[in-house]
VEXVO-510792 format. One line per 5 residues: number of its first residue (from 1); their letters; for each residue z, x, y of N, C-alpha, C, CB. Coordinates in steps of 0.001 Angstrom, whole numbers, plus 500000, padded with zeros to 6 digits. Atoms other than C-alpha are relative to their C-alpha. Glycine has a CB too. Example, Ala and Ser with C-alpha at 12.3 -4.5 7.8 and 13.67 -1.06 7.14 Angstrom:
BEGIN
1	as	500000 500890 498810 507800 512300 495500 500000 500900 501200 501246 499008 500027  499940 499180 498810 507140 513670 498940 500730 499230 501090 498585 500414 500462 .
***
This chain:
BEGIN
1	mkekk	500786 498810 500333 495482 441532 464536 498889 500211 501024 499403 499875 498582  501077 499914 499004 492652 440718 466907 500550 500442 501345 499280 498647 500143  499393 499618 498723 495032 441031 469872 500295 501494 500046 501286 499207 500237  499686 498570 500052 496146 444515 468737 498722 500840 500128 500736 500344 498684  501267 499288 499930 492546 445625 468258 499448 499980 501426 498986 499385 499024 .
6	ksdli	500466 500127 498624 491652 444314 471698 500793 500907 500933 500103 498549 500465  499133 499149 499180 494649 446118 473230 499646 501477 499817 501482 499762 499643  500372 498603 500255 493654 449400 471540 498693 500362 500686 499883 500255 498499  501281 499746 499343 490101 449089 472873 500175 500146 501511 499009 498871 499692  499744 499922 498559 491401 448494 476394 500620 501345 500358 500924 498848 500452 .
11	hlflg	499358 498711 499747 493665 451564 476181 499003 501151 499861 501179 500206 499040  501011 498965 500184 490784 453648 474859 499055 500053 501186 499216 499759 498716  500904 500068 498854 488527 452452 477652 500658 500574 501251 499563 498552 500252  499286 499492 498833 491172 453168 480307 500160 501517 499918 501374 499326 500124  499869 498550 500174 491733 456645 478833 498711 500722 500320 500427 500326 498584 .
16	lvilv	501289 499392 499704 488028 457419 479002 499706 499982 501492 498895 499286 499243  500220 500106 498555 487853 456179 482607 500818 501063 500737 500374 498582 500507  499135 499009 499352 490806 458397 483569 499441 501407 499816 501432 499919 499436  500579 498685 500258 489190 461432 481902 498776 500252 500872 499627 500133 498529  501195 499863 499166 485918 460810 483735 500399 500236 501458 499105 498742 499883 .
21	llnva	499570 499857 498617 487736 460417 487060 500600 501387 500245 501018 498909 500355  499417 498673 499860 489705 463638 486470 498922 501072 500056 500957 500280 498851  501088 499023 499983 486498 465533 485713 499233 499962 501309 499050 499755 498841  500686 500119 498717 484828 464165 488831 500839 500632 501104 499706 498523 500326  499119 499423 498983 487867 465089 490957 500049 501511 499871 501413 499417 499888 .
26	gqflf	499952 498556 500220 487883 468536 489373 498820 500727 500600 500067 500292 498538  501157 499368 499366 484438 469180 490829 500235 500273 501482 498771 499126 499829  499777 499886 498563 485857 468837 494335 501365 500591 500349 499861 498647 500642  498655 499482 499748 489494 469874 494014 500227 501232 499144 501082 498924 499708  499753 498739 500703 490578 473394 493067 501502 500274 499988 499224 501182 500672 .
31	trfdl	498573 499727 500126 494102 473957 491758 500234 500847 498770 500818 498690 499925  499617 499160 501130 495590 476645 489537 501508 499934 499861 499513 501475 500184  498578 500080 500273 498994 476539 487882 500454 501291 499334 500325 498776 499115  499405 498793 500565 501079 479655 487218 501293 499585 499317 500256 501098 501102  498846 500455 500764 503533 478826 484437 500956 501138 499653 499540 499318 498734 .
36	tsekr	499080 498895 500270 505130 482302 484259 501213 499868 500913 499300 501380 500205  498759 500183 499243 508759 482370 485416 500016 500831 501272 501199 500360 499140  499988 499142 498825 508181 485282 487831 498771 499808 500880 500098 501439 499577  501207 500288 499215 504908 483767 489190 499105 501229 500105 500378 499508 501403  500739 498744 500042 503061 486900 488115 498555 499821 500430 500051 500591 498608 .
41	ytlae	501429 500204 499727 499620 485356 488552 499763 499136 501234 499325 499361 498797  500172 500707 498739 500219 483672 491897 499648 501016 501071 501281 499201 500385  500446 499033 499002 498185 485591 494451 500602 499683 501361 498471 500016 500088  499529 500177 498627 499441 486141 497971 498952 499237 500801 500306 501372 500665  500923 500803 499186 497934 483821 500558 498970 500876 500695 500773 499185 501040 .
46	tteem	500941 499100 499329 496396 486775 502399 498924 500497 499031 500749 501195 500615  500986 499580 500996 494716 487906 499168 498988 498893 499748 500691 500395 498687  500901 501132 500229 493281 484443 498555 499013 499857 501159 500804 498694 499819  500884 500147 498836 491914 484259 502103 498969 501122 500035 500821 499991 501309  500932 498877 499989 490363 487723 501825 498901 499789 498965 500740 501321 499731 .
51	ledld	500985 500221 501061 488639 486824 498540 499043 498874 500362 500701 499683 498679  500856 501126 499623 487334 483522 499888 499043 500360 501131 500853 498811 500409  500826 499607 498852 485891 485308 502953 499012 501121 499675 500890 500435 501142  500932 498929 500361 483888 487920 501002 498568 499579 500295 500151 500375 498514  501388 500319 499687 480289 488098 502180 499011 500734 499095 499711 500336 501445 .
56	dlvff	500876 499272 500916 478943 490292 499369 500761 500266 498709 499498 501335 500636  499431 499744 501323 479558 491340 495771 500950 501196 500030 498884 500242 498978  499089 498888 500269 482591 493487 494913 499954 500247 498498 501477 499694 500497  500183 499674 501414 481943 495259 491612 501033 501037 499578 498564 500520 499733  498959 499112 500502 484823 496846 489669 499550 500605 498670 501345 499238 499833 .
61	qvyle	500175 499297 501264 484352 499471 486970 501368 500518 499566 498957 501172 500131  498666 499640 500480 487547 499843 484924 499835 500922 498798 500839 498726 499626  500185 498983 501040 487805 502969 482752 501183 500085 499033 499775 501351 500643  498881 500046 500941 491095 502127 480993 499599 499088 498844 501321 499494 500695  500558 500778 501103 489331 500985 477823 499793 500926 498809 498661 499312 500411 .
66	gdfpq	500246 499205 501196 488819 502106 474249 500919 499608 498862 500164 501469 500305  499128 500215 501145 490606 502299 470912 501333 500681 500266 499353 500534 498692  498689 499443 499705 494261 502739 471734 500734 500299 498691 500823 499028 500884  499257 499678 501220 496368 504519 469112 501276 499185 499897 500332 501486 499955  498729 500678 500195 499535 503069 467646 501033 500600 500955 500473 500114 498521 .
71	gagdy	499021 499542 499022 502354 503258 470179 499512 499919 501423 500395 501393 499701  500571 500086 498645 500059 502624 473152 500012 498573 500525 498570 500538 500010  499965 501414 499612 501103 499017 473616 500099 499780 501491 501144 499324 499336  499848 500180 498552 502127 499479 477259 498681 500240 500734 501078 500947 500543  501290 499717 499369 498718 500937 478118 499019 498857 499742 499419 501335 499477 .
76	krlrd	500846 501163 500284 496946 498074 476372 500409 498821 500884 500093 499609 498501  499530 501078 499123 499124 495687 478349 499471 500189 501409 501535 499943 500017  500533 499735 498664 498089 497394 481604 498518 499663 500060 500226 501466 500393  501422 500349 500041 494432 497070 480581 499817 498485 500014 499330 500605 498751  500157 501450 500095 494849 493399 479633 500412 499321 501297 500822 499447 498834 .
81	etrim	499550 500603 498744 496796 492597 482815 498988 500250 501114 501378 500554 500402  501047 499725 499014 494064 494272 484869 498864 498994 499864 499463 501437 499838  501063 500994 500228 491477 491987 483263 500442 498616 500480 499619 499945 498497  499497 501305 499572 493668 488931 483888 500016 499914 501527 501417 499748 499430  499941 500018 498537 494180 489910 487534 498605 499904 500601 500713 501252 500524 .
86	ldefr	501372 500098 499500 490443 490394 488045 499456 498588 499791 499090 501034 499300  500391 501395 500204 489891 486942 486539 500625 499102 501068 500414 499524 498594  499372 500754 498907 492401 485592 489075 499225 500206 501301 501478 500430 500182  500806 499735 498810 490386 487292 491808 498697 499194 499958 499694 501508 500120  501254 500757 500130 487227 485640 490471 500215 498514 500253 499397 500204 498609 .
91	ayggd	499722 501423 499780 488923 482246 490636 499880 499647 501484 501407 499637 499479  500079 500255 498562 488988 482596 494440 498742 500611 500618 501240 500552 500698  501193 499363 499447 486099 484984 495088 498707 499552 499355 500116 501468 499872  501198 500477 500683 483705 483314 492653 499155 501149 499464 499170 499146 500939  500927 498988 500524 480629 485283 491639 499969 501272 500840 498608 499425 499918 .
96	kiqyv	499955 498776 499187 481329 487783 494420 500966 501029 499420 500404 499665 501437  499145 499051 500729 483900 489390 492083 499417 500175 498600 501500 499498 499934  500530 499675 501319 482332 491095 489064 500681 501273 499500 498448 500174 500043  499360 498800 500540 483783 493680 486713 499463 500324 498620 501519 499823 499944  500364 499545 501330 483068 495725 483619 501041 501029 499568 498548 500600 499972 .
101	fidpa	499077 499017 500559 485412 497704 481349 499180 501019 499205 501090 499314 499095  500800 498918 500580 484023 501072 480255 500907 500944 499226 499225 500772 501101  499286 499013 500809 485257 503306 477447 499305 501351 500165 500048 499570 498490  500662 498708 499788 484528 506917 478514 499731 500765 498707 500837 500853 500914  500181 499287 501272 484757 508018 474850 499170 499198 499005 501353 500328 499385 .
106	edpdk	500718 500899 500910 482488 505323 473432 498758 500648 499402 499608 498731 500727  501264 499423 500476 479264 507354 473132 500272 500972 498841 499256 500731 501163  499783 499088 501131 479064 509083 469730 499509 501428 500270 499304 499456 498768  500523 498676 499666 477180 512000 471324 501017 500749 500863 498632 499885 500737  498964 499258 499294 479787 514589 472365 499503 500544 501336 500503 501138 499135 .
111	rkrda	500518 499464 498747 477518 516105 475015 499980 498932 501091 498598 500568 499794  500027 501082 499025 477110 512741 476707 501420 499625 500431 499275 498774 499420  498614 500290 499648 480854 512098 476516 500540 501041 500975 500873 499950 498742  499526 498925 499129 481587 515479 478073 499352 499907 501386 499705 501373 499366  500691 500130 498710 478975 514873 480779 500613 498874 500829 498492 499742 499786 .
116	lkkql	499380 501117 499286 480542 511496 481659 501390 500390 500495 500086 498756 499093  498664 499558 499593 484022 513027 481718 499911 500918 501221 500709 500727 498834  500165 499089 498868 482830 515784 484046 499616 499230 501257 498937 501066 499686  500415 500813 498860 481179 513195 486284 501188 499234 500583 498888 499023 499585  498844 500767 499528 484349 511080 486471 501000 500903 500716 500683 499285 498827 .
121	igrgl	499074 499073 499366 486538 514082 487259 499452 500445 501353 500256 501218 499092  500623 499620 498741 484053 515119 489932 500135 498919 501064 498546 500315 499778  499811 501112 499063 484522 511690 491521 501476 499775 500329 499400 498721 499423  498567 500100 499696 488299 512209 491593 500798 499188 499016 500181 499419 501337  499299 500784 501015 489192 510214 488472 500569 500970 498957 499040 498941 499331 .
126	ipqdi	499373 499003 500857 491622 512605 486788 500581 499316 498762 501102 500774 500770  499490 500646 501222 492364 511743 483121 501454 500364 499738 499144 500394 498791  498645 499734 500459 495818 511570 481567 499935 500334 498512 500945 498778 500270  499934 499584 501397 496328 513489 478329 501369 499581 499473 499767 501557 499838  498743 500645 500361 498985 511379 476630 500238 500124 498500 499996 498517 500427 .
131	vfqde	499588 499908 501396 500886 511883 473380 500711 498705 499620 500923 501241 499761  499402 501244 500482 501691 508691 471484 500724 500265 498681 498918 498894 499821  499232 499844 501227 504256 508358 468715 499845 498746 499153 501493 500276 500308  500168 501119 500916 503528 506195 465669 501360 499550 499469 499063 500386 498835  498756 500521 500556 506110 504104 463862 500621 500960 498986 499752 498650 499347 .
136	dgses	499474 499060 500989 506437 506772 461143 500420 501333 500624 498960 500247 498922  499568 498785 499320 507222 509407 463787 498902 501007 500262 501053 500646 499213  501104 499064 499769 503853 511169 463678 499429 499782 501397 498892 499827 498925  500515 500046 498637 502170 511951 466988 498482 500044 500011 500563 501153 500822  501444 499954 499784 498640 511362 468191 499750 500161 501485 499295 498722 499448 .
141	rkelf	500315 499684 498605 496990 512496 471397 498697 499304 500397 499887 501541 500210  501217 500648 499499 494460 510594 473502 499901 500205 501502 499989 498484 499656  500268 499833 498579 492881 511163 476863 499565 498662 500582 498918 501086 500240  500285 501290 499384 492908 508057 479052 499641 500184 501469 501203 499053 499858  500366 500029 498585 491335 507325 482425 500589 498730 500610 498437 500055 500193 .
146	pwava	499368 501199 499427 493793 504920 484147 499481 499723 501415 501534 500162 500024  500644 500155 498701 491340 504282 486974 499036 498821 499982 499261 501287 500391  501102 500939 499766 489069 501631 488376 499260 500475 501242 500518 498515 500171  500813 499672 498821 486257 502065 490905 499428 498689 500533 498844 501035 499650  500524 501205 499359 485342 499310 493370 498835 500363 500904 501103 499278 500805 .
151	nyhgr	501188 499799 499172 481918 499075 495064 499761 498760 500849 498757 500313 499125  500229 501116 499076 481140 496956 498118 499146 500507 501160 501359 499396 500520  500891 499619 498889 478299 497164 500653 499575 501467 499918 500692 499742 501340  500430 498621 500152 477235 500504 499207 501101 501022 500127 498967 500297 500986  498862 499085 499927 480709 501995 499658 500805 499915 498716 500894 499679 501222 .
156	einip	499295 499884 501270 482956 503089 496819 501402 500538 500238 499229 500910 499023  498627 499515 499870 486688 503638 496383 500651 500041 498618 500821 499097 500972  499270 499862 501260 488862 504867 493508 501321 499246 500072 500249 501488 499672  498758 500767 500065 491791 502713 492412 500861 500566 498875 499715 498475 499777  499105 499514 501051 494691 504385 490551 500813 498844 499424 500941 501098 500547 .
161	lfgsn	499297 501126 500605 495971 501769 488114 501475 500308 499794 499359 499629 498674  498588 499625 500057 499228 503727 487860 500631 500022 501387 500156 501363 499339  499488 499839 498656 499634 503552 491623 500030 501477 500357 501397 499374 500133  499890 498598 499591 500809 506842 493100 500707 500863 498965 500732 500096 501316  499262 499242 501010 502694 507872 489939 499034 500750 499092 500900 499066 499170 .
166	qqpnk	500861 499162 500821 501129 510733 488016 500574 500242 498608 499764 501319 500688  499375 499798 501296 503630 510906 485118 500437 498644 499453 501206 500978 500105  499687 501364 500434 503502 507526 483398 501092 499971 498944 498754 499325 499462  499037 500323 501042 506376 506155 481365 500130 498482 499981 501393 500705 500245  499907 501455 500158 507517 502675 480370 500317 499305 501324 501068 499650 498963 .
171	vvlnh	499631 500601 498719 509126 501973 483758 498819 500038 500967 501215 500727 500610  501156 499858 499112 506112 503304 485670 498909 499003 499629 499449 501434 499944  501039 500937 500437 503756 501190 483564 500354 498572 500381 499790 500099 498488  499589 501347 499576 505806 498058 484260 499776 499816 501493 501481 499748 499654  500239 500078 498559 505677 498820 487979 498501 499926 500295 500626 501214 500718 .
176	avegl	501446 500029 499794 501934 499425 487679 499448 498598 499774 499304 500999 499067  500434 501378 500263 501455 495965 486174 500375 499104 501173 500631 499463 498689  499545 500829 498888 503509 494407 488970 499207 500286 501278 501490 500226 500248  500709 499633 498778 501472 496283 491595 498498 499842 499941 500309 501389 500339  501451 500099 500155 497992 495390 490330 499347 499230 501144 499665 499336 498681 .
181	eyels	500610 500777 498911 497332 492732 492958 499884 500847 501247 500819 498731 500297  500042 499165 498798 498236 495166 495733 498909 501055 499892 501358 500670 500238  500975 498912 500134 496107 498035 494365 498574 499475 500111 500189 500728 498661  501368 500530 500002 493023 495853 493817 499626 499401 501358 499844 498939 498903  500306 500621 498705 493261 493854 497051 499965 501048 501105 501035 498909 500337 .
186	naiqk	499991 498928 499004 494085 496986 499046 498673 500757 499987 501170 500971 499739  501299 499328 500102 490903 498598 497735 498908 499184 500689 499631 500236 498524  500999 500856 499349 488813 495619 498867 500164 500061 501513 500121 498537 499505  499740 499969 498566 490491 495676 502269 499468 501283 500620 501497 499864 500275  500510 498728 499485 489640 499358 502725 498471 499991 500035 500508 501176 499136 .
191	lkmav	501458 500017 500058 486025 498770 501662 499410 499110 501102 499531 499514 498622  500500 500908 498968 485662 495958 504197 500065 500607 501397 500785 498709 499973  499835 499384 498679 486633 498265 507058 498844 500949 500278 501350 500754 500094  501160 499163 499682 483225 499503 508150 500322 500972 501123 498800 499132 500389  499558 499150 498891 484768 500871 511353 501518 499954 500033 499384 499536 501376 .
196	kpria	498537 499955 500007 488372 502028 511283 500524 499897 501430 500510 501301 499324  499367 500034 498674 490563 501071 514250 500633 501355 500315 501071 498876 500070  499408 498733 499567 491929 503988 516301 501447 499775 500418 499189 500620 501164  498621 500035 499547 495626 504648 516781 500368 501386 500521 500961 499551 498855  499555 498748 499387 497426 507325 518794 501456 500249 499645 499813 499966 501537 .
201	itqgh	498624 499559 500166 500586 509277 517986 500328 500882 501197 500212 500766 498636  499712 499307 498746 502223 510461 521189 500587 501389 499743 500965 499170 500855  499454 498653 500014 503143 514077 521858 500549 500320 501387 498922 501037 499571  499486 499566 498713 505115 515810 524598 501454 499678 500254 499200 499404 501058  498585 500340 499828 508640 514464 524050 500814 500444 498794 500169 498490 500222 .
206	gepdt	499237 499467 501116 509895 516602 521194 499739 499300 498681 501441 499926 500309  500314 500683 501257 508200 514482 518523 499748 501029 498892 498763 499076 500173  500340 499094 501112 507762 516007 515043 498556 500470 500121 500219 499300 498634  501347 499451 499876 504710 518263 514844 499088 499454 498908 500039 501530 499941  501004 500540 500932 501551 517593 512866 500345 500325 498552 498610 500551 500335 .
211	lqlad	499621 499652 501368 502924 519402 509795 501088 499067 499487 500475 501455 499927  498916 500890 500410 506087 517281 509711 499511 498563 499807 501122 500032 501033  500540 501367 500106 504014 514108 510123 498811 499921 499045 499580 499492 501379  501207 499938 500833 501396 515129 507528 499911 498823 499041 499967 501303 499214  500029 501123 500944 502388 512458 504973 499686 498689 500708 501338 499886 499265 .
216	lvkgl	500258 501215 499225 502454 509735 507614 498535 499911 500394 500884 499961 501251  501387 500001 499545 499063 510745 508987 499042 499798 498826 499676 501313 500730  500858 500172 501174 497546 510995 505502 499933 498539 499581 500505 500856 498836  499996 501420 500359 498636 507437 504709 499279 499142 501017 501413 499509 499845  500641 500793 498953 497474 506084 508062 498485 500158 499987 500546 500392 501360 .
221	reyye	501438 499755 499922 494050 507696 507807 499212 499280 498912 499732 501475 499918  500708 500867 500944 493234 505485 504826 499497 498740 500698 500916 499623 498822  500336 501248 499308 493036 502631 507342 499585 500194 501456 501171 499068 499945  500200 499809 498570 492786 504162 510823 499471 501394 500305 501300 499760 500752  500262 498698 499404 491376 506977 512897 501245 500374 500801 498699 499983 500908 .
226	vdfvp	498727 499606 499393 494448 508924 514047 499778 501171 500950 501038 500375 498912  500044 498926 499008 494676 511031 517221 501417 500311 500458 499101 499611 501211  498757 499586 499348 497590 513044 518590 499711 500112 501493 500544 501365 499413  500310 500122 498571 497727 512266 522301 501226 500362 500827 499520 498565 500344  498898 499683 499085 499991 514002 524859 499950 499086 501223 499941 501485 500436 .
231	fnnnl	499947 500824 498795 501182 511954 527831 499414 500754 501195 501450 499574 500296  500428 499189 498844 500793 514649 530528 499863 499168 501274 498668 500685 499695  500077 500897 498827 501365 511816 533037 498569 499566 500303 500593 500688 501231  501409 500355 499847 497716 510905 532439 499847 498487 499873 499122 500735 498944  500155 501464 500015 497002 507284 533377 498955 499549 498997 499626 499493 501385 .
236	gafre	501037 500364 500965 493990 507349 531052 500298 500485 498590 498678 500553 500445  499662 499479 501319 495905 508639 528025 499623 499023 498894 501484 500316 499928  500250 501001 501039 495513 505372 526110 498975 498954 500418 501289 499315 499628  500954 500989 499501 493005 503472 528243 498751 500703 500499 500625 499143 501125  501279 499428 499587 489333 504101 528949 499851 499899 501529 498819 499274 499282 .
241	slldt	500330 500106 498582 488060 504799 532446 498896 498970 500221 499572 501366 500556  501042 501020 499890 485189 502402 531674 500626 498641 500256 499136 499962 498726  499496 501326 499674 485589 498841 532897 499377 498962 499096 499727 499660 501461  500558 501106 500771 485171 495627 530950 499347 499006 500964 501105 499303 499138  500702 500987 499168 483447 492494 532232 500876 499491 501146 499540 498819 499140 .
246	nqqpv	499100 500426 498929 486546 491688 534312 500376 501169 500916 501265 499372 499406  499758 498833 499161 486389 495126 535975 501401 500592 499777 499822 499627 501466  498715 499430 500373 489501 496259 534104 499772 501102 498958 500960 498899 499451  500107 498993 501055 489962 499458 532072 500341 499396 498639 500925 501192 500299  499749 500516 501348 489932 498834 528319 500792 501032 499207 498665 499656 499274 .
251	nkyea	499181 499111 500817 492282 500266 525726 499134 500855 499083 501002 499192 499176  500692 499122 500945 491082 503272 523721 500457 499752 498564 500231 501465 500373  499377 500070 501320 493400 502494 520830 500493 498589 499708 501161 500995 499901  499404 501261 500422 494559 499511 518825 501521 500067 500099 499572 499656 498567  498548 499867 500002 498097 500898 518657 500388 501414 500386 500583 499639 498623 .
256	viiag	499396 498715 499666 500321 503727 519871 501315 500116 499235 500227 500141 501547  498759 499749 500727 503109 505257 517772 500807 501045 500749 499717 500460 498545  499079 499062 499367 506064 506877 519526 501018 500374 498922 500699 499376 501299  499245 499639 501207 507672 508792 516641 501012 501093 500300 499050 500459 498885  498935 499016 499912 511034 510507 517054 500080 500792 501278 499869 500919 498915 .
261	pdsff	499865 499224 498767 511112 511471 520744 501463 500399 500228 499470 499193 501208  498623 499570 499718 514161 513415 521983 500210 500344 501475 500355 501207 499140  499848 499688 498577 513565 513695 525737 499625 498783 500840 499128 501221 500394  500094 501130 499083 513452 511403 528764 498542 499690 500358 500806 500285 501272  501321 500455 499565 510333 509340 529581 500039 499724 501501 499557 498726 499212 .
266	tpqel	500055 500203 498554 509337 509385 533236 499534 498583 500313 499064 501033 500661  500489 501337 499608 508678 506136 535151 498477 499873 499881 500424 499693 501437  501458 500079 500114 504954 507006 535220 499583 499847 498541 499340 501251 500613  500330 500118 501424 504880 507427 531430 500335 498604 499480 500754 501067 499181  499651 501370 500395 506669 504104 530973 498960 499017 500526 501407 499621 500521 .
271	fildq	501050 500859 499442 504070 502507 533261 498734 500080 499144 499685 500405 501462  501185 499820 500855 501270 503986 531099 500157 499190 498709 499781 501509 499671  499747 500756 501231 502859 502514 527951 499952 498502 500250 501354 500384 499407  499913 501433 499702 503537 499156 529588 498627 499411 500264 500910 499757 501203  501343 500495 499723 499978 498788 530860 499190 499885 498702 499282 500928 501001 .
276	fvlhg	500704 500053 501286 498647 499585 527384 500398 498754 499218 500295 501262 499169  499513 501164 500748 500834 496870 525817 499563 498709 500684 501540 500040 499867  500355 501223 499272 500149 494311 528558 498532 499633 499830 500316 500163 501477  501427 500278 500175 496401 494649 527945 499605 499950 498521 499169 501057 500723  500342 500307 501390 496595 493846 524243 500289 501091 499003 498587 499670 499915 .
281	gnalf	499684 498935 500942 497713 497152 522744 501301 499745 499254 500077 501319 500721  498774 500098 500787 500385 497434 520078 500733 501334 500059 499691 499601 498527  499192 498778 499936 503239 499933 520238 501061 499955 498907 500661 500164 501404  498977 499860 501036 505451 501137 517376 500971 501092 500456 499361 500346 498594  498980 499070 499526 508680 502759 518590 500881 500411 498828 500852 499367 501137 .
286	lvdpv	499133 499452 501038 510324 504976 515953 500993 500915 500705 499177 500774 498884  499083 499253 499146 513255 506031 518088 501432 499822 499508 499872 499546 501469  498592 500024 500365 516921 506829 517489 500800 500426 501222 500293 500928 498773  499235 499637 498797 519313 506730 520459 501193 500910 499698 500493 498743 500693  498896 499111 500370 521857 508814 518506 499436 501209 499269 501050 499260 499115 .
291	fvsfd	500457 498759 500612 521213 512441 517616 501144 500599 499188 499493 501005 501077  499015 499376 500877 523095 513887 514630 499528 501411 499690 500206 499173 498687  500427 498613 500092 523014 517667 514569 500323 500582 498637 500653 500829 501090  499808 499288 501261 522512 519391 511254 500492 501425 500270 498683 500025 499181  499571 498644 499670 523032 522737 513007 501509 500096 500125 499347 500460 501287 .
296	slart	498543 499966 499843 526621 521834 513882 500692 499991 498649 500479 498812 500842  499427 500017 501345 527304 521140 510226 499958 501394 499391 499248 499001 499099  500129 498655 500556 526038 524605 509279 500957 500976 500683 498559 500494 500139  499171 499049 499263 528045 526341 512027 501486 499728 499848 499636 499975 501456  498583 500341 499929 531344 524450 512001 500515 499259 498780 500254 499179 501209 .
301	gqtas	499549 500803 501142 531400 522440 508770 500282 498568 500365 501228 500602 499400  499797 501373 499547 531597 519237 510828 498688 499439 500539 501107 499934 501081  501193 500668 499495 528978 516696 511826 500258 499498 501412 499585 498833 499075  499870 500440 498610 528529 516159 515568 498821 499114 500360 500086 501212 500965  501073 500888 499544 526521 513420 517228 500088 499852 501510 500086 498607 499304 .
306	mnldl	500045 500218 498559 525449 512671 520767 498989 498908 500308 499644 501307 500750  500924 501038 499566 523780 509811 522578 498814 500630 500714 500706 498984 500917  501213 499537 499334 520202 510358 523718 499570 498958 501023 498862 500270 498973  500548 500886 498973 518999 508859 526975 498499 500264 500079 500699 500227 501398  501446 499825 500040 515273 508426 526386 499292 499283 501149 499461 499501 498680 .
311	glqdl	500623 500748 498913 514690 506126 529346 499196 498802 499523 499114 500906 500790  500797 501099 500562 513218 503473 527034 500748 498673 499984 499567 500345 498594  499192 501200 500193 516081 500976 527126 499484 498804 500787 501423 500277 500388  500449 501124 499165 514813 498858 530044 498653 499461 499525 499899 500433 501473  501318 500431 500469 511238 498798 528738 500125 499182 498724 499087 501212 499763 .
316	lfryg	499836 500707 501262 512288 497766 525241 500744 498682 500197 500741 500877 498995  499259 501241 499736 514729 495192 526628 499063 498913 500505 501126 500245 501025  500991 500985 499531 511810 493499 528432 499158 499471 498847 499086 500621 501068  500755 500433 501179 510046 493357 525054 500882 499241 499010 499366 501205 499310  499100 500752 500880 513113 491713 523501 500731 500838 498982 499239 498961 499292 .
321	arlna	499307 499126 500943 514630 494737 521762 501068 500796 500734 499004 500951 499291  498930 499227 499411 517804 496721 522359 500364 501145 499070 501223 499116 500288  499596 498832 500776 518834 500197 521234 501521 500082 499985 499380 501304 500584  498557 499860 500141 522385 500392 519894 500345 501419 499569 500551 498977 498988  499561 498644 500345 524252 503701 519663 500864 499932 498740 500792 500657 501186 .
326	dlved	499293 500134 501274 525207 503130 516030 499526 501060 499019 499795 498595 499406  500336 499075 501075 525321 505555 513129 500011 499259 498674 500982 501192 499967  500057 500588 501333 524367 504595 509585 500395 501059 498989 498583 499434 499689  499592 499118 501088 526181 506226 506685 499706 499292 498684 501516 500386 500112  500350 500602 501277 525141 505671 503088 500326 500982 498879 498501 499599 499967 .
331	lycan	499708 499145 501154 526415 507002 499768 498722 500441 499310 500904 499272 499006  501299 499613 500562 522777 507019 498629 499266 500810 501067 499153 498734 499552  500476 499160 498913 521759 509969 500761 499442 501308 499446 501131 500277 501009  500570 498711 500379 520026 513333 500733 501100 501057 499920 498909 500430 501006  499082 498866 500091 521779 516540 499763 499613 501076 501012 500005 500582 498569 .
336	vmipv	500237 498829 499158 522161 519523 502087 500685 501194 499344 500530 499774 501465  499451 498785 500596 522848 523103 501075 501071 500580 500928 498874 501045 499731  498869 499522 499218 526291 524225 502306 500422 501373 499485 501183 498997 499936  499549 498676 500451 527292 527914 502232 501462 499963 499558 499817 501039 501120  498653 499938 500545 530387 528563 500115 500474 501448 500050 500048 499441 498543 .
341	pgpqm	499515 498616 499902 532439 531692 501006 500430 500517 498631 501178 500095 500997  499598 499356 501227 533134 534148 498207 499482 501412 499953 499517 499220 498803  500515 498623 500144 532368 537622 496902 498497 500066 500231 500331 500551 498607  501427 500115 499747 528721 536559 496903 499727 498646 500638 499181 500176 498691  500310 501248 499303 527353 533998 499298 499220 499068 499081 499197 500279 501293 .
346	qflpl	500675 501016 500798 526398 530830 497423 499817 498750 500834 500792 499685 498712  500264 501256 499309 524976 527537 498548 500191 498846 499020 498564 499984 500606  499672 501132 500856 526262 524269 497139 499363 498732 500573 501541 499835 499866  500582 501256 499488 524279 521003 497418 501063 498907 500075 498824 499535 499102  499023 501074 499790 526493 518293 498891 499321 498837 500726 501234 500517 500815 .
351	pwyys	500620 501166 499334 525662 514747 500028 500282 499999 501500 500513 498687 499375  499863 500121 498542 525039 514353 503755 499769 498532 500344 498981 500948 500775  500030 501462 499906 525863 510731 504490 499171 499469 501151 501383 499481 500128  500786 500445 498845 523905 510634 507750 498496 500114 499738 500375 500817 501242  501418 499951 500352 520618 511080 505901 499731 499062 498826 499567 501450 499652 .
356	pti	500194 500960 501107 520250 507869 503860 498603 500077 499428 500275 498577 500471  501280 499837 500687 517470 507874 501304 499107 498772 500107 500236 500318 498551  500871 501162 499831 516056 504535 502446 498650 500412 500525 500630 498984 500935 .
***
């Protein structure tokens, strides 16, 4: 009996020692475990590094809060997942990540509620007027603000918790939950950019015009200053005339985008591009060596293609890339309107396999 009592005391003592050692180690070692099968709460390494490198407070105001009616379970889930994700951010950013959830309809004074709503809309936070269905089939309506606002260094940015989708449904809400890390970390990244890098989109070789590139430019301008720059055989198109400490011209831009050219590049223009890249610039070539004519389809009912000689092959080959004269066909493609002969001219939408929807 004495031996058993002694053994129990030893085990108890060893257990206490282990607990103390674990607590001491926990003060110096930081580890988090994500037990979800899809690793939903495992942040990307780049996100962790960004949070650990914060030099000031990032304050989030989340307006998706309040008394949710019956049938609003997906919206409550989005709210709860937002809170969990912000807690994950705090695990790496520490006290530099702070947040508050605000119910825009909380104040009992209607005038104050209306004033807050007007203020939020004026800041670009557009509410969603959503109809919910109860279990008994009756409907209820509630206005929700699926937005957060992040503040950092005196700058502010709106965060759409639905992402870019304006008509939420169950699928959209699931995607919104999956995209929370991106939306929140992307907002911090934008706020940290006190000075936006400059990039150039080339002109002068049949590239799409500014109207056709409007969506691209709009997306880029969230992160960069964008200029449209013609070559004009100008040696200073992408490089400054000023010299650096090594008496060399410096690049004006961080990157150059060559988007959809359809004509030949001269040796001087290739030299301009090459010098820009050799001195630390980045170049994005969005080029297609095969031209598929939509006009031929309208005129003859057949699709014709031709090879384009852009003069870029040797330059790209030196960079380790090669242009192949290949066509891509895909059943998942855009429709084109084809005229159908008859008493009255009609247009029938048919799939055009050379315009994949990727």
